[in-house]
N, C-alpha and C positions, 0 to 999 in steps of 0.2 A: 282815147279808148277806154271804154268802162271797163272796172275791175271785174273779174270773174266773181260770181257768186261761190260760197263754199262748197256747193254739191259739184259744181263743174271743176273746181281745182283738186277735189279728191278724186274726181274720175280721171283727170288728167294725170294724176300720180299714179293711180293704180294701172292706168293704160300703159304709162312709160315704164313702169316697173316690170310689169308682165312682159312687155316687148324687149326690153333689155336682157332680163334674165334668161329668156328663151333664147335669144340672139347671141349674146357673151358669155352666158353661164353666171352663175352665182358669184364667182371669184371676181370678175371684171365689171359686173353690174353695180358698182359703187353707187351708195346714196347721193353722192354728187353729180354723178352722172345721170341717174335717175331724175334728180330735179332740173339739171339742166335740159334734158330730153323733154320734160314735163312744162319748162317754160317757168318754173317757179324757185323760190329759194329753200334752203336746206330746212330752215326753221318751220316750213309749211307741214313737212312730215311728222314733225314732233306735235304740232297743232292739231293736225287732224287724226294722227294715228297714235302718238305717243312713245313710239318705238318702231324699230324695223320690223320685230316679229309680229307686231300688232298689224302693220301694212302687209306682209305676207300672208297672214290670217284673213284679212279682207280680199286678197286676190283668191285665196282657196274658195272662200265663202261664196264670192261672185261666180266662181267657176263651177261650184258643185250644187250650190243652193236650188238652183232652177230644176235638176234633175231630181234631187232629194225631194224637193217638194211635189213633183210629179208622181214619184213613187207613193207618198203619202197620200195624197188627194185623190190618186186614180183608186187605191185600195179602199179609202174611204167611201168613195162614190159605188164601188164595187159591193161592199158589204150593205149600204144602205139601199141600194137597188134589190138586193136578194132578201132584204127583210121582210117578214120574220124568219125566213129561211136563211140557210147558209149558201154561198156560192161554192161551185166546185174547186177542189185544190188546184187543178190545172189553171184556171181562172186568176186565182192569187198569184201563181207562179208566173204567169203571163205579165200579170200587171207588174211586176218587177223587172222582168227581162226586157220589156218593150222599150222603156226609158233608158234601160242601158245600152241596148243595141243602138238607140237614136243617138246617144251620146258619143258612142265610138264613132259613129259615122258622120256625125257633123264636127268632132275633135280628133281628127286623124292624128293629129300631133299630141295627143293627151300624154302620152307615156314619157315622152321627152320634157313635155311642161311641168307634169307632175313632179317628176324625179328632179328636175333642176330647183323647182319651188321647195321641195322636201329639204334638198342640202342646203338651201340658202338659210334656214332657221339656226339661229345661234343654239337651241336647245331643243334636242330630238322629243323631249316630253311635251313641249309647248306645240310642236307639230301634232303629235299624237291626240292630245287633248282638243286640239282644233278639229281632227276628224272625228273625234268622239262625239262632240258639240253639234257636229252638222248632221250626224246619221243617228245619234242615239234615239230620237222621238220614233223615227220611222222603223228602226230596228225593233224595239221594243212592241209596236204595234202590230208588226208583221207577225212578231212571236205570238201576240194574243190571238189574232185570227187564225194561226196556223193551229194552235191548241184546240181551237173550238171546231176547226174542220177534220181535226185526227183525235178524237175523243179517246179512241182505243189504244192511243200509244203513249207512253208516259211523257208528261210535260217536259221533263229534263232531257229526254230523247229528242224531242220535237225541237227544242231551242238548241242542242248540240248540232243537228241536223241543218237548222238554220243557218247556224255560223258557218257550216261547210258550204252551204249553197251561196251566202253572201260572198265567200273567199273565189266560188268559182265564177259568180255572175261579175265580180271585180276585175276577174282575170279577162272577162270578153273585152271589157274596156282597155285592158293591155295588149291583148292578143289578136285582136279581131283580123289583122293583116296575116298573123301567123295561121290562124284558123282557115284564112282563104287559101292560103298557100297549100296546106295540109289537103284540102278538098280538091285542090287542082292536081296534086299530086295522085291522089286516089281515083282521079277522074269521075268526081262527082259534082253533082249540080250545087253551084253557091248560091241559089237564091235564098233571098233573107227571110221570107216567110216560111219556106220550107225548114230553114235552118232552125228558127224560132221554135217552129213545132217539135222539133227533134228534141231540142233542149227541154222543152216544156215535159215532154214525154219522160226524158231521162230523169229530170229534176223530181217529178212526181214519183215515180217508181222509187226513189231514194227515200222520199219521206214516207212512203208507205210500206216500205220494207218491214 
C-alpha cells in the first residue's frame, strides 16, 4: 500500500478531528483518538499543523471560508456589474443574506459544531483572532460599499449599523430552526424566498433610518 501524500493525510486528520469533536465533545476527542481515527501517528498533527489550536483553526477555516468567499466575490461582482453607477442597498444586503441562509440550510448542525469547536481551543483569544482573520477582509469591503450607497449618513453610523446587521445575520446561522418554529406558531408562510425578502426590507430600513 502506497503512503498517503501530505494533502491526503492533512485532510484525514481534519475529517477525523471534526467528526470526533462533534460526536464525543471536545473533552473526549483527544489528539490520540483523533490520530487513531485518521489512521496516522500523533506526530502527524505537529508536522501538518504545529499545534492543536492550529488544527482547530484549519477546521474553522475549512468550514467558514467557502461562505465568506461567496459573500466577498458576490459583492465584488455586484459592484462591478453596476459600475459606473451603484447597486441598490437592497441588493447589497441580499448579497450578504443569501449565502448565510444557504449555509444554515446545508449545515443544520452548525450551532453545535461551532460551539464545540469554540470550547476546544486552549485560548479564547486564538479563537477570536481566527474568526477575525477569516471575516476581516469581507467585513471591511462591505463597509466601503455601504458608505458609498448611503452618502447622506455619517460613515461611523453606517459602520455601526453594519456591525449590528452582521450580528443579526450571524444569528440566522444559529437560529434558523428557531425562526421556523416562530413562523409556525404565528401561522405564517415559512417560504425561504419570502423570508429573505422580508429580512432584506427590514435591514434596509435600519440602514436608512
